Rosetta silent file (secondary structure, phi, psi, omega in degrees, C-alpha in Angstrom):
SEQUENCE: MSRARIHVDTPLAAGATLTLPAETTQHLKAFRLRPGDELVLFDGRGGEYRARLEALERREARLALLGHHPVERESPLALTLVQGVARGERMDFTVQKAVELGVRRIVPVFTDNGVVRLEARRREKRRQHWQRVAVAACEQCGRNRVPEVAPPRPLAEVWPELAGGEAGQGLVLTPGGRSLRALADAHPELRRAWLLIGPEGGLSDAEVARACEAGAEPVGLGPRILRTETAGITALAALQLLHGDLAG
SCORE:     score description
SCORE:     0.000 S_00000001
   1 L     0.000  136.317  179.226   19.502   15.334   -7.844 S_00000001
   2 L   -72.623  150.424 -179.540   16.018   14.009   -7.087 S_00000001
   3 L   -71.695  148.729  172.364   13.345   16.412   -5.865 S_00000001
   4 L   -63.648  142.346  174.195   12.404   16.548   -2.207 S_00000001
   5 E  -116.593  127.804 -176.079    9.128   14.749   -1.415 S_00000001
   6 E  -130.865  132.887  173.681    6.989   16.100    1.412 S_00000001
   7 E   -87.393  134.849  179.736    3.741   14.792    2.825 S_00000001
   8 L  -122.352  124.793 -177.215    1.134   17.440    3.620 S_00000001
   9 L   -88.132   54.344  174.881   -1.799   16.506    5.806 S_00000001
  10 L  -153.881  143.910 -178.788   -4.324   18.649    3.981 S_00000001
  11 L   -58.476  134.998 -178.003   -6.157   18.235    0.653 S_00000001
  12 L  -108.275  157.295  177.294   -4.144   19.672   -2.244 S_00000001
  13 L  -148.723  134.779 -179.322   -5.308   21.137   -5.566 S_00000001
  14 L   -61.801  140.347  178.886   -3.367   22.139   -8.659 S_00000001
  15 L    91.122  -11.622 -178.611   -3.129   25.892   -9.118 S_00000001
  16 L   -82.371  163.605  170.380   -3.549   26.637   -5.392 S_00000001
  17 E  -108.135  135.096 -173.100   -1.129   28.414   -3.063 S_00000001
  18 E  -122.126  132.395  172.007   -0.249   26.583    0.102 S_00000001
  19 E  -106.398  123.774  179.621    1.176   27.954    3.396 S_00000001
  20 E   -91.874  144.485  179.990    3.001   25.363    5.424 S_00000001
  21 L   -76.218  175.802 -172.336    3.134   25.395    9.258 S_00000001
  22 H   -59.148  -43.745 -178.064    6.331   25.657   11.290 S_00000001
  23 H   -61.350  -45.190  178.216    6.937   21.907   11.617 S_00000001
  24 H   -70.766  -32.692  176.491    6.775   21.244    7.922 S_00000001
  25 H   -62.772  -38.255  176.217    8.766   24.371    7.200 S_00000001
  26 H   -64.144  -34.076  177.381   11.647   22.970    9.265 S_00000001
  27 H   -62.852  -41.419  177.563   11.388   19.841    7.121 S_00000001
  28 H   -62.284  -42.914 -178.845   11.889   21.995    4.001 S_00000001
  29 H   -62.134  -31.041  178.081   14.902   23.696    5.554 S_00000001
  30 H   -63.348  -28.031  175.639   16.484   20.287    6.128 S_00000001
  31 L   -84.506   -2.552 -179.369   16.479   19.860    2.347 S_00000001
  32 L    60.072   38.988  178.772   18.255   23.217    1.937 S_00000001
  33 L   -79.434  148.787  178.820   15.538   24.467   -0.423 S_00000001
  34 L  -125.304  156.312  176.023   15.461   28.049   -1.566 S_00000001
  35 L   -53.256  133.896 -176.628   12.683   30.183   -3.119 S_00000001
  36 L   100.660  -20.382  178.451   12.295   29.120   -6.757 S_00000001
  37 L   -71.078  148.608  176.967   13.227   25.493   -6.084 S_00000001
  38 E  -103.460  154.058  179.676   10.751   22.818   -7.052 S_00000001
  39 E  -150.890  178.758 -178.452    9.669   19.867   -4.939 S_00000001
  40 E  -118.150  132.612  176.559    6.962   17.160   -4.817 S_00000001
  41 E  -117.069  147.613  169.969    4.008   17.212   -2.371 S_00000001
  42 E  -143.760  147.414 -176.124    1.486   14.475   -1.674 S_00000001
  43 L  -109.730    6.998  178.208   -1.518   14.432    0.606 S_00000001
  44 L    84.723   -0.624 -176.840   -2.030   10.678    0.932 S_00000001
  45 L  -104.456    8.129  177.288   -5.160   10.661   -1.223 S_00000001
  46 L   112.817  136.322  179.191   -3.504    9.507   -4.435 S_00000001
  47 L    75.051  177.802 -178.568   -1.104   11.082   -6.888 S_00000001
  48 E  -142.520  163.208 -172.670    1.453   13.779   -6.247 S_00000001
  49 E  -124.936  132.383  169.049    1.820   17.512   -6.950 S_00000001
  50 E   -80.694  129.696 -174.446    4.684   19.436   -8.455 S_00000001
  51 E  -134.305  156.923  178.742    5.217   22.526   -6.366 S_00000001
  52 E  -124.378  133.893  177.652    7.493   25.555   -6.346 S_00000001
  53 E   -77.443  118.164 -177.785    8.772   27.243   -3.161 S_00000001
  54 E   -92.426  -39.867 -177.918    7.702   30.884   -3.315 S_00000001
  55 E  -151.468  142.854 -179.952    8.797   32.116    0.099 S_00000001
  56 E  -131.178  105.645  178.432   10.641   30.618    3.092 S_00000001
  57 L  -103.689 -176.047 -175.824   10.324   32.400    6.414 S_00000001
  58 L   -66.464  -39.441 -173.052   11.435   31.382    9.890 S_00000001
  59 L  -121.786    5.438  176.442    8.136   29.741   10.887 S_00000001
  60 L  -158.414  161.195  177.792    6.238   29.233    7.610 S_00000001
  61 E  -136.112  148.178  178.710    6.694   28.617    3.923 S_00000001
  62 E  -120.430  132.266 -177.078    4.507   29.452    0.925 S_00000001
  63 E  -128.199  151.621  171.751    4.350   27.193   -2.142 S_00000001
  64 E  -107.495  127.698  179.423    2.574   27.263   -5.481 S_00000001
  65 E   -86.578  114.407 -170.164    1.070   23.976   -6.648 S_00000001
  66 E   -88.962  -28.914 -177.188    1.954   23.720  -10.358 S_00000001
  67 E   179.823  157.900 -179.113    0.260   20.504  -11.375 S_00000001
  68 E  -106.255  132.074  177.664   -1.055   17.092  -10.353 S_00000001
  69 E  -114.296  111.611 -174.042    0.563   13.833  -11.487 S_00000001
  70 L   -79.054   47.581 -178.723   -1.915   10.898  -10.955 S_00000001
  71 L   -83.356  138.588  174.117    0.824    8.298  -10.453 S_00000001
  72 L  -122.380  137.469 -178.739    0.152    5.314   -8.213 S_00000001
  73 L  -126.175   34.726  179.528    2.865    3.092   -6.768 S_00000001
  74 L   -89.919  143.526  176.914    0.636    0.720   -4.761 S_00000001
  75 L   -74.167  147.070  174.454    1.054   -3.018   -4.998 S_00000001
  76 L   -66.940  -14.350  178.080   -1.782   -5.125   -6.452 S_00000001
  77 L   -96.099  114.121 -178.940   -1.418   -7.258   -3.291 S_00000001
  78 E   -89.380  106.179 -174.927   -3.263   -5.608   -0.410 S_00000001
  79 E  -110.472  132.449  170.501   -1.366   -6.755    2.679 S_00000001
  80 E  -108.903  125.778  177.093   -2.178   -6.089    6.335 S_00000001
  81 E   -98.381  116.269  173.927    0.709   -6.695    8.734 S_00000001
  82 E  -100.217  103.397 -168.201   -0.395   -7.796   12.240 S_00000001
  83 E  -113.602  124.358  171.109    2.844   -7.304   14.111 S_00000001
  84 E   -60.880  129.431 -175.856    3.607   -8.261   17.687 S_00000001
  85 L   -64.146  120.762  179.075    4.946   -5.126   19.312 S_00000001
  86 L  -101.271  169.242 -175.889    8.736   -5.272   19.562 S_00000001
  87 L   -76.151  137.442  166.267   11.060   -3.148   21.624 S_00000001
  88 H    46.948 -122.434 -173.171   12.204    0.366   20.612 S_00000001
  89 H   -68.320  -21.030  178.441   13.936    0.700   17.341 S_00000001
  90 H   -62.650  -40.954  179.375   12.998   -2.783   16.205 S_00000001
  91 H   -71.067  -37.608  175.550    9.366   -1.732   15.885 S_00000001
  92 H   -58.798  -45.443 -178.800   10.329    1.510   14.132 S_00000001
  93 H   -61.283  -46.058 -177.452   12.423   -0.526   11.695 S_00000001
  94 H   -63.186  -41.753  178.918    9.592   -2.965   11.040 S_00000001
  95 H   -62.321  -46.918 -178.440    7.100   -0.164   10.377 S_00000001
  96 H   -59.224  -48.681 -176.197    9.501    1.614    8.034 S_00000001
  97 H   -73.772  -31.341  174.994   10.395   -1.424    5.978 S_00000001
  98 H   -60.978  -39.985  178.085    6.823   -2.688    5.874 S_00000001
  99 H   -66.647  -45.967  178.972    5.750    0.608    4.295 S_00000001
 100 H   -58.016  -34.298 -177.693    8.642    0.442    1.808 S_00000001
 101 L   -89.690   10.262  167.617    7.517   -3.083    0.887 S_00000001
 102 L    91.015   15.351  177.150    3.969   -1.954    0.190 S_00000001
 103 L   -63.965  148.986  179.337    1.769   -2.949    3.096 S_00000001
 104 L   -90.552  -26.611 -175.844   -1.607   -1.263    3.174 S_00000001
 105 E  -153.952  143.699  178.144   -2.168   -1.398    6.938 S_00000001
 106 E  -123.883  126.296  178.993   -0.162   -2.177   10.057 S_00000001
 107 E  -116.861  101.232  178.088   -1.843   -3.481   13.198 S_00000001
 108 E   -75.795  132.297 -175.940    0.433   -3.552   16.270 S_00000001
 109 E  -132.282  151.569  172.340   -0.660   -6.166   18.829 S_00000001
 110 E   -95.135  127.644 -174.699    0.329   -7.296   22.312 S_00000001
 111 L  -118.021  173.329 -177.399    0.866  -11.057   22.508 S_00000001
 112 L   -57.558  -42.963 -174.784    1.396  -13.692   25.165 S_00000001
 113 L   -97.620    4.223 -177.051    5.196  -13.778   24.901 S_00000001
 114 L   -68.892  146.324  178.485    5.718  -10.111   24.116 S_00000001
 115 L   -83.695  -38.923 -174.521    8.074   -8.022   26.254 S_00000001
 116 L   -78.365  131.190  173.870    6.473   -4.648   25.577 S_00000001
 117 L  -135.752  108.187 -176.257    3.422   -3.709   27.652 S_00000001
 118 L   -99.787  133.523  173.802    2.116   -0.216   27.123 S_00000001
 119 L   -65.653  151.310 -175.757   -0.306    1.461   29.449 S_00000001
 120 H   -52.575  -39.431 -177.369   -3.513    2.637   27.788 S_00000001
 121 H   -67.839  -22.315 -178.625   -2.509    6.308   28.115 S_00000001
 122 H   -93.971  -11.779 -173.151    0.748    5.674   26.229 S_00000001
 123 H   -66.574  -43.198 -179.326   -0.674    3.666   23.355 S_00000001
 124 H   -67.829  -32.515  178.420   -1.927    6.593   21.298 S_00000001
 125 H   -65.721  -39.719  177.641    1.376    8.399   21.675 S_00000001
 126 H   -67.444  -38.963  178.770    3.196    5.321   20.300 S_00000001
 127 H   -59.588  -46.530 -178.139    0.671    4.985   17.481 S_00000001
 128 H   -62.551  -36.986  176.907    1.240    8.582   16.474 S_00000001
 129 H   -64.446  -46.775  178.930    5.022    7.990   16.518 S_00000001
 130 H   -64.488  -33.032  175.310    4.705    4.902   14.283 S_00000001
 131 H   -64.002  -38.617  176.358    2.381    6.784   11.976 S_00000001
 132 H   -65.115  -35.254  176.829    5.063    9.456   11.551 S_00000001
 133 H   -65.975  -38.528  178.602    7.581    6.693   10.730 S_00000001
 134 H   -65.090  -41.324  178.299    5.139    5.453    8.063 S_00000001
 135 H   -61.730  -47.314 -179.451    4.787    8.936    6.590 S_00000001
 136 H   -61.621  -37.666  177.711    8.572    9.408    6.441 S_00000001
 137 H   -64.688  -39.213  176.154    8.893    6.009    4.714 S_00000001
 138 H   -62.104  -42.462  177.026    6.359    7.090    2.109 S_00000001
 139 H   -57.712  -40.136 -176.292    8.304   10.304    1.495 S_00000001
 140 H   -76.886  -41.202 -169.785   11.431    8.269    0.918 S_00000001
 141 H   -93.073   -9.996  175.242   10.102    5.388   -1.152 S_00000001
 142 L    97.175    3.139  175.233    7.709    7.312   -3.433 S_00000001
 143 L   -68.144  143.999  178.820    4.381    6.014   -2.187 S_00000001
 144 L  -111.830    0.180  171.178    1.560    8.495   -2.414 S_00000001
 145 L  -118.979  126.679 -172.369   -0.900    6.724   -0.166 S_00000001
 146 L   -92.216  121.886  177.243    0.022    6.485    3.497 S_00000001
 147 L   -65.305  145.121  176.535   -0.735    3.172    5.204 S_00000001
 148 E   -77.930  134.762  167.782   -2.723    3.347    8.462 S_00000001
 149 E  -102.784  113.747 -175.521   -1.038    2.330   11.639 S_00000001
 150 L   -75.534  164.255  177.899   -3.887    1.087   13.828 S_00000001
 151 L   -63.603  135.021  177.913   -4.040    1.626   17.589 S_00000001
 152 L   -67.872  136.157 -178.502   -1.961   -0.990   19.410 S_00000001
 153 E  -156.783  167.847  179.498   -4.094   -3.467   21.345 S_00000001
 154 E   -60.654  144.143 -179.476   -4.158   -7.041   22.611 S_00000001
 155 H   -57.366  -34.122 -179.086   -4.216   -9.639   19.885 S_00000001
 156 H   -61.039  -23.751 -179.831   -7.388  -11.092   21.338 S_00000001
 157 H   -84.871  -10.050 -174.615   -9.246   -7.913   20.434 S_00000001
 158 L   -95.472  -20.160 -175.340   -8.174   -8.116   16.760 S_00000001
 159 H   -53.538  -40.139 -179.180   -9.505  -11.591   15.917 S_00000001
 160 H   -57.235  -40.651 -177.796  -13.068  -10.432   15.035 S_00000001
 161 H   -78.564  -17.856  176.389  -11.867   -8.142   12.240 S_00000001
 162 H   -85.150  -34.603 -173.157   -9.467  -10.787   10.902 S_00000001
 163 H   -77.775  -15.730 -175.050  -11.889  -13.672   10.971 S_00000001
 164 L   -72.345  -15.931  179.834  -14.570  -11.941    8.896 S_00000001
 165 L    95.920  -17.779 -179.231  -12.763  -12.430    5.605 S_00000001
 166 L   -65.419  -28.440 -179.081  -12.619   -8.807    4.558 S_00000001
 167 L   -79.004   -7.603  177.474   -8.911   -8.681    5.386 S_00000001
 168 L    97.613 -162.209  179.769   -8.297  -11.524    2.965 S_00000001
 169 E   -68.311  127.789 -179.453   -6.393  -14.784    3.312 S_00000001
 170 E   -86.854  142.545  178.370   -4.825  -15.116    6.783 S_00000001
 171 E  -135.129  133.254  176.354   -1.220  -16.169    7.195 S_00000001
 172 E  -124.170  126.279 -177.345    0.576  -16.837   10.509 S_00000001
 173 E   -80.976  120.183 -178.159    4.345  -17.104   10.603 S_00000001
 174 E  -153.670  145.543  176.387    5.428  -20.131   12.647 S_00000001
 175 E   -54.230  133.828  178.101    8.265  -22.690   12.598 S_00000001
 176 E    87.923   -1.860  178.096    7.315  -25.682   10.450 S_00000001
 177 E   -71.363  163.930 -178.047    4.704  -23.843    8.449 S_00000001
 178 E   -66.866  155.015 -178.584    4.376  -24.427    4.724 S_00000001
 179 L   -69.826  153.526  179.934    6.607  -22.498    2.384 S_00000001
 180 H   -68.387  -24.988  173.264    5.436  -19.298    0.769 S_00000001
 181 H   -66.152  -42.306  176.262    6.116  -20.933   -2.612 S_00000001
 182 H   -62.404  -37.627  176.128    3.709  -23.702   -1.692 S_00000001
 183 H   -61.063  -43.593  178.420    1.226  -21.054   -0.649 S_00000001
 184 H   -61.618  -38.232  178.317    1.582  -19.377   -4.045 S_00000001
 185 H   -65.546  -36.826  179.598    0.884  -22.650   -5.772 S_00000001
 186 H   -78.642  -27.257 -177.822   -2.258  -23.124   -3.709 S_00000001
 187 L  -130.538   67.181 -174.198   -3.446  -19.497   -4.041 S_00000001
 188 L   -63.259  -24.317 -178.454   -2.126  -18.272   -7.419 S_00000001
 189 L  -105.766   28.742 -178.887   -4.606  -15.339   -7.538 S_00000001
 190 L   -60.494  122.787 -179.838   -3.966  -14.084   -4.024 S_00000001
 191 L  -126.352  -12.357 -179.347   -4.813  -10.348   -3.921 S_00000001
 192 E  -147.635  131.070 -176.829   -5.642   -9.629   -0.280 S_00000001
 193 E  -156.381  158.837  169.327   -4.035  -11.107    2.833 S_00000001
 194 E  -124.491  141.679 -174.576   -3.118  -10.487    6.471 S_00000001
 195 E  -125.370  121.352  177.646    0.113  -11.715    8.013 S_00000001
 196 E  -100.300  122.908  177.131    0.600  -12.310   11.749 S_00000001
 197 E  -124.273  132.167 -179.399    4.155  -12.114   13.087 S_00000001
 198 L   -76.068  166.741  175.840    5.108  -12.512   16.725 S_00000001
 199 L   -80.754 -156.485 -176.653    7.409  -10.268   18.745 S_00000001
 200 L   -55.362  -39.246 -175.617   10.869  -11.194   20.148 S_00000001
 201 L   -85.016   -0.866 -178.164    9.429  -14.138   22.092 S_00000001
 202 L    77.562  179.312  175.557    7.376  -15.436   19.170 S_00000001
 203 L   -89.925  147.553  175.272    3.716  -16.445   19.245 S_00000001
 204 L   -74.818  160.668  175.420    2.339  -18.921   21.753 S_00000001
 205 H   -56.841  -38.657 -178.686    0.857  -22.218   20.611 S_00000001
 206 H   -66.738  -34.500  179.244   -2.548  -20.989   21.611 S_00000001
 207 H   -71.404  -37.315  177.464   -2.173  -17.845   19.443 S_00000001
 208 H   -64.668  -41.319  179.091   -1.107  -19.867   16.436 S_00000001
 209 H   -65.360  -38.457  178.672   -4.071  -22.193   16.964 S_00000001
 210 H   -67.909  -36.513  175.879   -6.444  -19.200   17.302 S_00000001
 211 H   -59.793  -41.918 -179.821   -5.011  -17.735   14.120 S_00000001
 212 H   -68.369  -33.091  176.883   -5.763  -20.951   12.285 S_00000001
 213 H   -66.006  -30.719  177.884   -9.321  -20.910   13.695 S_00000001
 214 L   -80.653    3.731  176.135   -9.638  -17.425   12.174 S_00000001
 215 L   104.344    3.170 -177.306   -8.757  -18.846    8.747 S_00000001
 216 E   -80.992  149.831  172.001   -4.969  -18.364    8.698 S_00000001
 217 E  -102.509  133.736  177.187   -2.583  -20.810    7.139 S_00000001
 218 E   -69.433  129.644  177.455    0.700  -21.538    8.970 S_00000001
 219 E  -128.943  153.273 -178.644    3.649  -20.412    6.880 S_00000001
 220 L  -130.129  171.049 -178.925    7.422  -20.624    7.478 S_00000001
 221 L  -124.843   39.337  176.383   10.629  -19.039    6.247 S_00000001
 222 L    92.798 -171.817 -169.580   12.991  -21.968    6.062 S_00000001
 223 L   -80.903  -12.419 -176.234   15.130  -23.778    8.607 S_00000001
 224 L   -96.005  148.408  177.399   16.702  -20.769   10.395 S_00000001
 225 L   -88.931  122.776 -176.070   15.179  -18.785   13.246 S_00000001
 226 L  -103.857  147.211  171.315   14.861  -15.087   12.297 S_00000001
 227 L   -62.040  158.658 -175.546   14.514  -12.070   14.532 S_00000001
 228 H   -59.743  -41.679 -178.979   11.061  -10.519   14.467 S_00000001
 229 H   -71.346  -32.062  173.476   12.201   -7.547   12.362 S_00000001
 230 H   -71.298  -39.672  179.603   13.999   -9.839    9.927 S_00000001
 231 H   -61.987  -40.958 -178.425   11.073  -12.177    9.671 S_00000001
 232 H   -60.205  -54.894 -176.487    8.730   -9.319    8.813 S_00000001
 233 H   -68.690  -33.057  178.320   10.676   -7.881    5.918 S_00000001
 234 H   -65.281  -48.090 -179.889   11.579  -11.311    4.600 S_00000001
 235 H   -65.600  -39.553 -179.448    7.985  -12.558    4.526 S_00000001
 236 H   -65.555  -43.887 -179.196    6.674   -9.276    3.064 S_00000001
 237 H   -62.724  -43.079  179.857    9.338   -9.237    0.353 S_00000001
 238 H   -63.354  -43.421  179.618    8.611  -12.880   -0.561 S_00000001
 239 H   -63.459  -42.135  177.180    4.849  -12.247   -0.728 S_00000001
 240 H   -65.516  -33.987  176.692    5.360   -9.172   -2.909 S_00000001
 241 H   -68.390  -39.782 -176.285    7.649  -11.131   -5.190 S_00000001
 242 H   -82.578  -31.545 -173.014    5.189  -13.997   -5.566 S_00000001
 243 H  -129.290  -10.369 -173.683    1.909  -12.065   -5.652 S_00000001
 244 L  -107.654 -132.156 -174.254    2.728   -8.353   -5.797 S_00000001
 245 L  -122.247   15.711  178.528    4.952   -6.089   -7.840 S_00000001
 246 L   -73.277  -23.118  179.247    8.551   -6.880   -6.819 S_00000001
 247 L   -79.513   -4.848  179.162    8.993   -9.074   -9.872 S_00000001
 248 L    90.302    0.000    0.000    8.330   -6.071  -12.105 S_00000001
């Protein structure tokens, strides 16, 4: 049986003793761990720690950190997913699978054709929820660095940070765009990119045009129309296969 993996939002150090709060203790209990059992902890800053459960109380747990393993499971392709906010579980699914597929950052955006409109006071609550989804995905897939989920905001507010070039080569998913294989032929050394995907209603023509003005290339996923959550994982998987680490 594989060891439980738990994210801890505090800096860790080999040889230290750690007391976990009630919320994380409940997480341990879900794994049915007992004193003496070993598990893996990571703090999102790189590498992971072998730990032993010393004591498990009702509202806290005490662990001994036995050693640090400086393993990295990050893709050489630094991908930012700019995702039109989709409804309910679709967005959770997209965040989860994007993390499993190695994205470095997720930027939720409100677009012209999007159905979801969050009031300002609710946006931070949703961001925190999606960040927890990202953490859980890291625990499951073995990543030791947790991707940031940025605050959700209108797409128009995101263009300045995308157009500067620091985010890498821009890609916008749109019907009729060039194939990702053709993109790979044109950019064989691609190492940093951002990918814009629309919500259920897709991107407007104006948004696609604005993305191209920001330096994005239109890309497509073949002749069929995919749901937003399908499009995301398909495009990310293809990019990781062509430029990242899915090919081994």
